[in-house]
N, CA, C, O and the ligand as a Tripos MOL2 file, in Angstrom:
@<TRIPOS>MOLECULE
protein
  249   247    63     0     0
PROTEIN
NO_CHARGES

@<TRIPOS>ATOM
      1 N           0.8510   -1.2050    0.0000 N.3       1 MET1
      2 CA          0.0000    0.0000    0.0000 C.3       1 MET1
      3 C           0.8750    1.2390    0.0000 C.2       1 MET1
      4 O           1.6490    1.4740    0.9280 O.2       1 MET1
      5 N           0.7420    2.0130   -1.0380 N.am      2 ALA2
      6 CA          1.5740    3.2090   -1.1560 C.3       2 ALA2
      7 C           1.0060    4.3450   -0.3130 C.2       2 ALA2
      8 O          -0.1960    4.6130   -0.3030 O.2       2 ALA2
      9 N           1.9120    4.9900    0.3810 N.am      3 HIS3
     10 CA          1.4700    6.1110    1.1950 C.3       3 HIS3
     11 C           1.7230    7.4260    0.4580 C.2       3 HIS3
     12 O           2.8280    7.9680    0.4670 O.2       3 HIS3
     13 N           0.6830    7.9080   -0.1650 N.am      4 VAL4
     14 CA          0.8200    9.1490   -0.9190 C.3       4 VAL4
     15 C           0.0380   10.2490   -0.2120 C.2       4 VAL4
     16 O          -1.0600   10.0350    0.3010 O.2       4 VAL4
     17 N           0.6310   11.4090   -0.2050 N.am      5 HIS5
     18 CA         -0.0580   12.5280    0.4120 C.3       5 HIS5
     19 C          -1.1360   13.0420   -0.5450 C.2       5 HIS5
     20 O          -0.8450   13.6720   -1.5620 O.2       5 HIS5
     21 N          -2.3550   12.7610   -0.1950 N.am      6 LYS6
     22 CA         -3.4470   13.1620   -1.0710 C.3       6 LYS6
     23 C          -3.9930   14.5300   -0.6820 C.2       6 LYS6
     24 O          -4.0410   14.9130    0.4870 O.2       6 LYS6
     25 N          -4.3960   15.2330   -1.7120 N.am      7 LEU7
     26 CA         -4.9940   16.5470   -1.4610 C.3       7 LEU7
     27 C          -6.5000   16.4170   -1.2840 C.2       7 LEU7
     28 O          -7.1560   17.2710   -0.6890 O.2       7 LEU7
     29 N          -7.0270   15.3150   -1.8240 N.am      8 TYR8
     30 CA         -8.4650   15.1380   -1.7470 C.3       8 TYR8
     31 C          -8.8060   13.8380   -1.0330 C.2       8 TYR8
     32 O          -8.0600   12.8590   -1.0650 O.2       8 TYR8
     33 N          -9.9370   13.8740   -0.4060 N.am      9 GLU9
     34 CA        -10.3700   12.7040    0.3380 C.3       9 GLU9
     35 C         -11.7570   12.2900   -0.1370 C.2       9 GLU9
     36 O         -12.6680   13.1080   -0.2610 O.2       9 GLU9
     37 N         -11.8830   11.0110   -0.3930 N.am     10 TYR10
     38 CA        -13.1690   10.5260   -0.8770 C.3      10 TYR10
     39 C         -14.0280   10.0480    0.2860 C.2      10 TYR10
     40 O         -13.6320    9.1790    1.0630 O.2      10 TYR10
     41 N         -15.2010   10.6350    0.3820 N.am     11 ASP11
     42 CA        -16.1100   10.2570    1.4520 C.3      11 ASP11
     43 C         -17.0300    9.1470    0.9590 C.2      11 ASP11
     44 O         -17.9290    9.3870    0.1530 O.2      11 ASP11
     45 N         -16.8030    7.9520    1.4390 N.am     12 TYR12
     46 CA        -17.5600    6.8140    0.9500 C.3      12 TYR12
     47 C         -19.0140    6.8430    1.4260 C.2      12 TYR12
     48 O         -19.9140    6.3320    0.7590 O.2      12 TYR12
     49 N         -19.2130    7.4370    2.5650 N.am     13 GLU13
     50 CA        -20.5700    7.4710    3.1110 C.3      13 GLU13
     51 C         -21.4520    8.4500    2.3420 C.2      13 GLU13
     52 O         -22.6180    8.1690    2.0610 O.2      13 GLU13
     53 N         -20.8840    9.5870    2.0120 N.am     14 LYS14
     54 CA        -21.6660   10.6010    1.3120 C.3      14 LYS14
     55 C         -21.4590   10.5560   -0.1940 C.2      14 LYS14
     56 O         -22.2570   11.0960   -0.9600 O.2      14 LYS14
     57 N         -20.3670    9.8970   -0.6130 N.am     15 GLY15
     58 CA        -20.0910    9.7990   -2.0350 C.3      15 GLY15
     59 C         -19.5850   11.0960   -2.6170 C.2      15 GLY15
     60 O         -19.8490   11.4090   -3.7780 O.2      15 GLY15
     61 N         -18.8610   11.8510   -1.8200 N.am     16 THR16
     62 CA        -18.3460   13.1310   -2.2960 C.3      16 THR16
     63 C         -16.8390   13.2160   -2.1130 C.2      16 THR16
     64 O         -16.2440   12.5110   -1.2990 O.2      16 THR16
     65 N         -16.2560   14.0900   -2.8870 N.am     17 ILE17
     66 CA        -14.8210   14.3240   -2.7510 C.3      17 ILE17
     67 C         -14.6120   15.7030   -2.1370 C.2      17 ILE17
     68 O         -15.1570   16.6980   -2.6150 O.2      17 ILE17
     69 N         -13.8410   15.7450   -1.1090 N.am     18 ARG18
     70 CA        -13.6290   17.0400   -0.4610 C.3      18 ARG18
     71 C         -12.1390   17.3380   -0.3330 C.2      18 ARG18
     72 O         -11.2960   16.4410   -0.3220 O.2      18 ARG18
     73 N         -11.8590   18.5990   -0.2380 N.am     19 LEU19
     74 CA        -10.4760   19.0350   -0.0870 C.3      19 LEU19
     75 C          -9.9650   18.6290    1.2870 C.2      19 LEU19
     76 O         -10.5790   18.9120    2.3160 O.2      19 LEU19
     77 N          -8.8310   17.9620    1.2660 N.am     20 LYS20
     78 CA         -8.3300   17.4210    2.5190 C.3      20 LYS20
     79 C          -7.5670   18.4580    3.3300 C.2      20 LYS20
     80 O          -7.6760   18.5260    4.5550 O.2      20 LYS20
     81 N          -6.8050   19.2500    2.6240 N.am     21 ASN21
     82 CA         -6.0040   20.2270    3.3460 C.3      21 ASN21
     83 C          -6.8320   21.4320    3.7570 C.2      21 ASN21
     84 O          -7.6600   21.9250    2.9910 O.2      21 ASN21
     85 N          -6.6050   21.8810    4.9330 N.am     22 LYS22
     86 CA         -7.3050   23.0690    5.3710 C.3      22 LYS22
     87 C          -6.3230   24.1460    5.7870 C.2      22 LYS22
     88 O          -5.1520   23.8850    6.0610 O.2      22 LYS22
     89 N          -6.8330   25.3520    5.8240 N.am     23 LYS23
     90 CA         -5.9440   26.4620    6.1040 C.3      23 LYS23
     91 C          -5.8510   26.7530    7.5940 C.2      23 LYS23
     92 O          -6.7950   26.5540    8.3580 O.2      23 LYS23
     93 N          -4.6980   27.2230    7.9650 N.am     24 CYS24
     94 CA         -4.4590   27.5550    9.3540 C.3      24 CYS24
     95 C          -5.2140   28.8320    9.7170 C.2      24 CYS24
     96 O          -5.0770   29.8510    9.0400 O.2      24 CYS24
     97 N          -6.0090   28.7770   10.7840 N.am     25 PRO25
     98 CA         -6.7810   29.9530   11.1880 C.3      25 PRO25
     99 C          -5.8950   31.0700   11.7360 C.2      25 PRO25
    100 O          -6.3220   32.2170   11.8700 O.2      25 PRO25
    101 N          -4.6650   30.7110   12.0450 N.am     26 ARG26
    102 CA         -3.7760   31.7000   12.6530 C.3      26 ARG26
    103 C          -2.9700   32.4720   11.6100 C.2      26 ARG26
    104 O          -2.8930   33.7000   11.6510 O.2      26 ARG26
    105 N          -2.3570   31.7170   10.6550 N.am     27 CYS27
    106 CA         -1.5020   32.4010    9.6910 C.3      27 CYS27
    107 C          -1.9540   32.2120    8.2460 C.2      27 CYS27
    108 O          -1.4300   32.8610    7.3400 O.2      27 CYS27
    109 N          -2.9420   31.3090    8.0250 N.am     28 GLY28
    110 CA         -3.5220   31.1890    6.6940 C.3      28 GLY28
    111 C          -2.7960   30.2500    5.7540 C.2      28 GLY28
    112 O          -3.1770   30.1490    4.5880 O.2      28 GLY28
    113 N          -1.7760   29.5650    6.2110 N.am     29 SER29
    114 CA         -1.0650   28.6410    5.3380 C.3      29 SER29
    115 C          -1.7080   27.2560    5.4100 C.2      29 SER29
    116 O          -2.4690   26.9570    6.3300 O.2      29 SER29
    117 N          -1.3880   26.4170    4.4190 N.am     30 ILE30
    118 CA         -1.9830   25.0920    4.3650 C.3      30 ILE30
    119 C          -1.4330   24.2220    5.4980 C.2      30 ILE30
    120 O          -0.2280   24.1560    5.7390 O.2      30 ILE30
    121 N          -2.3550   23.5680    6.1700 N.am     31 MET31
    122 CA         -1.9480   22.7470    7.2990 C.3      31 MET31
    123 C          -1.7110   21.3000    6.8700 C.2      31 MET31
    124 O          -2.2450   20.8480    5.8570 O.2      31 MET31
    125 N          -0.9160   20.5890    7.6410 N.am     32 ALA32
    126 CA         -0.6260   19.1910    7.3520 C.3      32 ALA32
    127 C          -1.5250   18.3010    8.1880 C.2      32 ALA32
    128 O          -1.8180   18.5940    9.3480 O.2      32 ALA32
    129 N          -1.9550   17.2130    7.5780 N.am     33 HIS33
    130 CA         -2.8510   16.2940    8.2660 C.3      33 HIS33
    131 C          -2.0680   15.1160    8.8020 C.2      33 HIS33
    132 O          -1.3560   14.4450    8.0550 O.2      33 HIS33
    133 N          -2.1950   14.8650   10.0850 N.am     34 HIS34
    134 CA         -1.5100   13.7320   10.6990 C.3      34 HIS34
    135 C          -2.5250   12.7850   11.3060 C.2      34 HIS34
    136 O          -3.5330   13.2060   11.8740 O.2      34 HIS34
    137 N          -2.2400   11.4930   11.1760 N.am     35 LEU35
    138 CA         -3.1640   10.5010   11.7320 C.3      35 LEU35
    139 C          -2.6340    9.8590   12.9990 C.2      35 LEU35
    140 O          -3.3930    9.3470   13.8220 O.2      35 LEU35
    141 N          -1.3030    9.8960   13.1430 N.am     36 LYS36
    142 CA         -0.7080    9.2510   14.3110 C.3      36 LYS36
    143 C           0.1050   10.2490   15.1080 C.2      36 LYS36
    144 O           0.7030   11.1430   14.5090 O.2      36 LYS36
    145 N           0.1610   10.1430   16.4300 N.am     37 PRO37
    146 CA         -0.5870    9.1660   17.2400 C.3      37 PRO37
    147 C          -2.0770    9.4800   17.3150 C.2      37 PRO37
    148 O          -2.8860    8.5830   17.5540 O.2      37 PRO37
    149 N          -2.4380   10.7130   17.1180 N.am     38 VAL38
    150 CA         -3.8520   11.0800   17.0850 C.3      38 VAL38
    151 C          -4.1000   11.9330   15.8530 C.2      38 VAL38
    152 O          -3.2020   12.6230   15.3710 O.2      38 VAL38
    153 N          -5.3310   11.8800   15.3470 N.am     39 GLU39
    154 CA         -5.6490   12.6570   14.1550 C.3      39 GLU39
    155 C          -5.6810   14.1310   14.4880 C.2      39 GLU39
    156 O          -6.3680   14.5700   15.4100 O.2      39 GLU39
    157 N          -4.9120   14.8910   13.7050 N.am     40 ARG40
    158 CA         -4.8350   16.3160   13.9880 C.3      40 ARG40
    159 C          -4.3550   17.0720   12.7560 C.2      40 ARG40
    160 O          -3.8000   16.4940   11.8210 O.2      40 ARG40
    161 N          -4.5820   18.3620   12.7830 N.am     41 TRP41
    162 CA         -4.0540   19.2520   11.7520 C.3      41 TRP41
    163 C          -2.9390   20.0560   12.3700 C.2      41 TRP41
    164 O          -3.0700   20.5840   13.4740 O.2      41 TRP41
    165 N          -1.8310   20.1460   11.6430 N.am     42 HIS42
    166 CA         -0.7030   20.8770   12.1940 C.3      42 HIS42
    167 C          -0.1550   21.8690   11.1690 C.2      42 HIS42
    168 O           0.0450   21.5420   10.0000 O.2      42 HIS42
    169 N           0.0770   23.0720   11.6420 N.am     43 CYS43
    170 CA          0.6590   24.0900   10.7740 C.3      43 CYS43
    171 C           2.1630   24.1580   11.0220 C.2      43 CYS43
    172 O           2.6140   24.3730   12.1470 O.2      43 CYS43
    173 N           2.9230   23.9730    9.9540 N.am     44 GLY44
    174 CA          4.3730   23.9770   10.0910 C.3      44 GLY44
    175 C           4.9460   25.3670   10.2590 C.2      44 GLY44
    176 O           6.0900   25.5320   10.6830 O.2      44 GLY44
    177 N           4.1530   26.3570    9.9270 N.am     45 LYS45
    178 CA          4.6430   27.7300   10.0030 C.3      45 LYS45
    179 C           4.5960   28.2940   11.4150 C.2      45 LYS45
    180 O           5.5790   28.8280   11.9280 O.2      45 LYS45
    181 N           3.4190   28.1580   12.0290 N.am     46 CYS46
    182 CA          3.2670   28.7770   13.3450 C.3      46 CYS46
    183 C           3.0260   27.7370   14.4380 C.2      46 CYS46
    184 O           2.7550   28.0800   15.5890 O.2      46 CYS46
    185 N           3.1280   26.4600   14.0590 N.am     47 SER47
    186 CA          2.9920   25.3640   15.0200 C.3      47 SER47
    187 C           1.6010   25.2610   15.6300 C.2      47 SER47
    188 O           1.4230   24.7090   16.7160 O.2      47 SER47
    189 N           0.6180   25.8010   14.9150 N.am     48 TYR48
    190 CA         -0.7480   25.6880   15.3940 C.3      48 TYR48
    191 C          -1.2420   24.2570   15.1700 C.2      48 TYR48
    192 O          -1.0750   23.6980   14.0860 O.2      48 TYR48
    193 N          -1.8390   23.6810   16.1870 N.am     49 THR49
    194 CA         -2.3330   22.3150   16.0750 C.3      49 THR49
    195 C          -3.8060   22.2590   16.4230 C.2      49 THR49
    196 O          -4.2460   22.7940   17.4410 O.2      49 THR49
    197 N          -4.5640   21.5940   15.5460 N.am     50 GLU50
    198 CA         -5.9890   21.4360   15.8080 C.3      50 GLU50
    199 C          -6.3200   19.9540   15.8120 C.2      50 GLU50
    200 O          -6.1160   19.2600   14.8170 O.2      50 GLU50
    201 N          -6.8280   19.4770   16.9280 N.am     51 PHE51
    202 CA         -7.1330   18.0600   17.0430 C.3      51 PHE51
    203 C          -8.5020   17.7400   16.4550 C.2      51 PHE51
    204 O          -9.4760   18.4670   16.6450 O.2      51 PHE51
    205 N          -8.5350   16.6260   15.7350 N.am     52 VAL52
    206 CA         -9.7750   16.2020   15.0950 C.3      52 VAL52
    207 C         -10.5610   15.3080   16.0500 C.2      52 VAL52
    208 O         -10.0310   14.3630   16.6330 O.2      52 VAL52
    209 N         -11.8200   15.6360   16.1870 N.am     53 ARG53
    210 CA        -12.6650   14.8260   17.0630 C.3      53 ARG53
    211 C         -12.9740   13.4930   16.3970 C.2      53 ARG53
    212 O         -13.1850   13.4330   15.1860 O.2      53 ARG53
    213 N         -12.9990   12.4500   17.1710 N.am     54 PRO54
    214 CA        -13.3480   11.1380   16.6230 C.3      54 PRO54
    215 C         -14.7370   11.1410   16.0070 C.2      54 PRO54
    216 O         -15.6730   11.7570   16.5160 O.2      54 PRO54
    217 N         -14.8360   10.4130   14.8710 N.am     55 ARG55
    218 CA        -16.1050   10.4050   14.1520 C.3      55 ARG55
    219 C         -17.1920    9.6850   14.9280 C.2      55 ARG55
    220 O         -18.3650   10.0560   14.8820 O.2      55 ARG55
    221 N         -16.7830    8.6660   15.6270 N.am     56 LYS56
    222 CA        -17.7520    7.9380   16.4300 C.3      56 LYS56
    223 C         -17.4790    8.1580   17.9090 C.2      56 LYS56
    224 O         -16.6810    7.4420   18.5140 O.2      56 LYS56
    225 N         -18.1390    9.1440   18.4810 N.am     57 PRO57
    226 CA        -17.9100    9.4170   19.8970 C.3      57 PRO57
    227 C         -18.4150    8.2860   20.7730 C.2      57 PRO57
    228 O         -19.5770    7.8860   20.6990 O.2      57 PRO57
    229 N         -17.5240    7.7850   21.5970 N.am     58 THR58
    230 CA        -17.9120    6.6800   22.4750 C.3      58 THR58
    231 C         -18.4290    7.2420   23.7870 C.2      58 THR58
    232 O         -17.7310    7.9530   24.5080 O.2      58 THR58
    233 N         -19.6340    6.9090   24.0580 N.am     59 ARG59
    234 CA        -20.2300    7.3830   25.3100 C.3      59 ARG59
    235 C         -20.4340    6.1950   26.2420 C.2      59 ARG59
    236 O         -21.4430    5.4910   26.2100 O.2      59 ARG59
    237 N         -19.4300    6.0220   27.0570 N.am     60 LYS60
    238 CA        -19.5190    4.9020   28.0080 C.3      60 LYS60
    239 C         -19.6980    5.4580   29.4140 C.2      60 LYS60
    240 O         -19.0080    6.3840   29.8390 O.2      60 LYS60
    241 N         -20.6390    4.8650   30.1090 N.am     61 GLY61
    242 CA        -20.8710    5.2760   31.4930 C.3      61 GLY61
    243 C         -21.4790    6.6440   31.6030 C.2      61 GLY61
    244 O         -21.9460    7.2130   30.6170 O.2      61 GLY61
    245 N         -21.4730    7.1520   32.7640 N.am     62 ARG62
    246 CA        -22.0370    8.4750   33.1080 C.3      62 ARG62
    247 C         -23.4800    8.5580   32.6570 C.2      62 ARG62
    248 O         -24.1300    9.5860   32.8530 O.2      62 ARG62
    249 ZN         -0.2020   28.6630   11.0090 Zn       63 ZN63
@<TRIPOS>BOND
     1     1     2 1
     2     2     3 1
     3     3     4 2
     4     3     5 am
     5     5     6 1
     6     6     7 1
     7     7     8 2
     8     7     9 am
     9     9    10 1
    10    10    11 1
    11    11    12 2
    12    11    13 am
    13    13    14 1
    14    14    15 1
    15    15    16 2
    16    15    17 am
    17    17    18 1
    18    18    19 1
    19    19    20 2
    20    19    21 am
    21    21    22 1
    22    22    23 1
    23    23    24 2
    24    23    25 am
    25    25    26 1
    26    26    27 1
    27    27    28 2
    28    27    29 am
    29    29    30 1
    30    30    31 1
    31    31    32 2
    32    31    33 am
    33    33    34 1
    34    34    35 1
    35    35    36 2
    36    35    37 am
    37    37    38 1
    38    38    39 1
    39    39    40 2
    40    39    41 am
    41    41    42 1
    42    42    43 1
    43    43    44 2
    44    43    45 am
    45    45    46 1
    46    46    47 1
    47    47    48 2
    48    47    49 am
    49    49    50 1
    50    50    51 1
    51    51    52 2
    52    51    53 am
    53    53    54 1
    54    54    55 1
    55    55    56 2
    56    55    57 am
    57    57    58 1
    58    58    59 1
    59    59    60 2
    60    59    61 am
    61    61    62 1
    62    62    63 1
    63    63    64 2
    64    63    65 am
    65    65    66 1
    66    66    67 1
    67    67    68 2
    68    67    69 am
    69    69    70 1
    70    70    71 1
    71    71    72 2
    72    71    73 am
    73    73    74 1
    74    74    75 1
    75    75    76 2
    76    75    77 am
    77    77    78 1
    78    78    79 1
    79    79    80 2
    80    79    81 am
    81    81    82 1
    82    82    83 1
    83    83    84 2
    84    83    85 am
    85    85    86 1
    86    86    87 1
    87    87    88 2
    88    87    89 am
    89    89    90 1
    90    90    91 1
    91    91    92 2
    92    91    93 am
    93    93    94 1
    94    94    95 1
    95    95    96 2
    96    95    97 am
    97    97    98 1
    98    98    99 1
    99    99   100 2
   100    99   101 am
   101   101   102 1
   102   102   103 1
   103   103   104 2
   104   103   105 am
   105   105   106 1
   106   106   107 1
   107   107   108 2
   108   107   109 am
   109   109   110 1
   110   110   111 1
   111   111   112 2
   112   111   113 am
   113   113   114 1
   114   114   115 1
   115   115   116 2
   116   115   117 am
   117   117   118 1
   118   118   119 1
   119   119   120 2
   120   119   121 am
   121   121   122 1
   122   122   123 1
   123   123   124 2
   124   123   125 am
   125   125   126 1
   126   126   127 1
   127   127   128 2
   128   127   129 am
   129   129   130 1
   130   130   131 1
   131   131   132 2
   132   131   133 am
   133   133   134 1
   134   134   135 1
   135   135   136 2
   136   135   137 am
   137   137   138 1
   138   138   139 1
   139   139   140 2
   140   139   141 am
   141   141   142 1
   142   142   143 1
   143   143   144 2
   144   143   145 am
   145   145   146 1
   146   146   147 1
   147   147   148 2
   148   147   149 am
   149   149   150 1
   150   150   151 1
   151   151   152 2
   152   151   153 am
   153   153   154 1
   154   154   155 1
   155   155   156 2
   156   155   157 am
   157   157   158 1
   158   158   159 1
   159   159   160 2
   160   159   161 am
   161   161   162 1
   162   162   163 1
   163   163   164 2
   164   163   165 am
   165   165   166 1
   166   166   167 1
   167   167   168 2
   168   167   169 am
   169   169   170 1
   170   170   171 1
   171   171   172 2
   172   171   173 am
   173   173   174 1
   174   174   175 1
   175   175   176 2
   176   175   177 am
   177   177   178 1
   178   178   179 1
   179   179   180 2
   180   179   181 am
   181   181   182 1
   182   182   183 1
   183   183   184 2
   184   183   185 am
   185   185   186 1
   186   186   187 1
   187   187   188 2
   188   187   189 am
   189   189   190 1
   190   190   191 1
   191   191   192 2
   192   191   193 am
   193   193   194 1
   194   194   195 1
   195   195   196 2
   196   195   197 am
   197   197   198 1
   198   198   199 1
   199   199   200 2
   200   199   201 am
   201   201   202 1
   202   202   203 1
   203   203   204 2
   204   203   205 am
   205   205   206 1
   206   206   207 1
   207   207   208 2
   208   207   209 am
   209   209   210 1
   210   210   211 1
   211   211   212 2
   212   211   213 am
   213   213   214 1
   214   214   215 1
   215   215   216 2
   216   215   217 am
   217   217   218 1
   218   218   219 1
   219   219   220 2
   220   219   221 am
   221   221   222 1
   222   222   223 1
   223   223   224 2
   224   223   225 am
   225   225   226 1
   226   226   227 1
   227   227   228 2
   228   227   229 am
   229   229   230 1
   230   230   231 1
   231   231   232 2
   232   231   233 am
   233   233   234 1
   234   234   235 1
   235   235   236 2
   236   235   237 am
   237   237   238 1
   238   238   239 1
   239   239   240 2
   240   239   241 am
   241   241   242 1
   242   242   243 1
   243   243   244 2
   244   243   245 am
   245   245   246 1
   246   246   247 1
   247   247   248 2
@<TRIPOS>SUBSTRUCTURE
     1 MET1         2 RESIDUE 1 A MET
     2 ALA2         6 RESIDUE 1 A ALA
     3 HIS3        10 RESIDUE 1 A HIS
     4 VAL4        14 RESIDUE 1 A VAL
     5 HIS5        18 RESIDUE 1 A HIS
     6 LYS6        22 RESIDUE 1 A LYS
     7 LEU7        26 RESIDUE 1 A LEU
     8 TYR8        30 RESIDUE 1 A TYR
     9 GLU9        34 RESIDUE 1 A GLU
    10 TYR10       38 RESIDUE 1 A TYR
    11 ASP11       42 RESIDUE 1 A ASP
    12 TYR12       46 RESIDUE 1 A TYR
    13 GLU13       50 RESIDUE 1 A GLU
    14 LYS14       54 RESIDUE 1 A LYS
    15 GLY15       58 RESIDUE 1 A GLY
    16 THR16       62 RESIDUE 1 A THR
    17 ILE17       66 RESIDUE 1 A ILE
    18 ARG18       70 RESIDUE 1 A ARG
    19 LEU19       74 RESIDUE 1 A LEU
    20 LYS20       78 RESIDUE 1 A LYS
    21 ASN21       82 RESIDUE 1 A ASN
    22 LYS22       86 RESIDUE 1 A LYS
    23 LYS23       90 RESIDUE 1 A LYS
    24 CYS24       94 RESIDUE 1 A CYS
    25 PRO25       98 RESIDUE 1 A PRO
    26 ARG26      102 RESIDUE 1 A ARG
    27 CYS27      106 RESIDUE 1 A CYS
    28 GLY28      110 RESIDUE 1 A GLY
    29 SER29      114 RESIDUE 1 A SER
    30 ILE30      118 RESIDUE 1 A ILE
    31 MET31      122 RESIDUE 1 A MET
    32 ALA32      126 RESIDUE 1 A ALA
    33 HIS33      130 RESIDUE 1 A HIS
    34 HIS34      134 RESIDUE 1 A HIS
    35 LEU35      138 RESIDUE 1 A LEU
    36 LYS36      142 RESIDUE 1 A LYS
    37 PRO37      146 RESIDUE 1 A PRO
    38 VAL38      150 RESIDUE 1 A VAL
    39 GLU39      154 RESIDUE 1 A GLU
    40 ARG40      158 RESIDUE 1 A ARG
    41 TRP41      162 RESIDUE 1 A TRP
    42 HIS42      166 RESIDUE 1 A HIS
    43 CYS43      170 RESIDUE 1 A CYS
    44 GLY44      174 RESIDUE 1 A GLY
    45 LYS45      178 RESIDUE 1 A LYS
    46 CYS46      182 RESIDUE 1 A CYS
    47 SER47      186 RESIDUE 1 A SER
    48 TYR48      190 RESIDUE 1 A TYR
    49 THR49      194 RESIDUE 1 A THR
    50 GLU50      198 RESIDUE 1 A GLU
    51 PHE51      202 RESIDUE 1 A PHE
    52 VAL52      206 RESIDUE 1 A VAL
    53 ARG53      210 RESIDUE 1 A ARG
    54 PRO54      214 RESIDUE 1 A PRO
    55 ARG55      218 RESIDUE 1 A ARG
    56 LYS56      222 RESIDUE 1 A LYS
    57 PRO57      226 RESIDUE 1 A PRO
    58 THR58      230 RESIDUE 1 A THR
    59 ARG59      234 RESIDUE 1 A ARG
    60 LYS60      238 RESIDUE 1 A LYS
    61 GLY61      242 RESIDUE 1 A GLY
    62 ARG62      246 RESIDUE 1 A ARG
    63 ZN63       249 GROUP 0 **** ****
């Protein structure tokens, strides 16, 4: 399986293609998407990091 940095992401559930990269709210440059150890967006310019919420929120207990 080749690991290529894709600019677009295919949403199988909705059947749409969306832009994967998003802009940094702080400096406006394109942010990098990381999956490990946790899914997050990181800006290499100003080190702004935005954590992605899990798609399936687990509600255990409480
Ligand atoms: Zn930035």
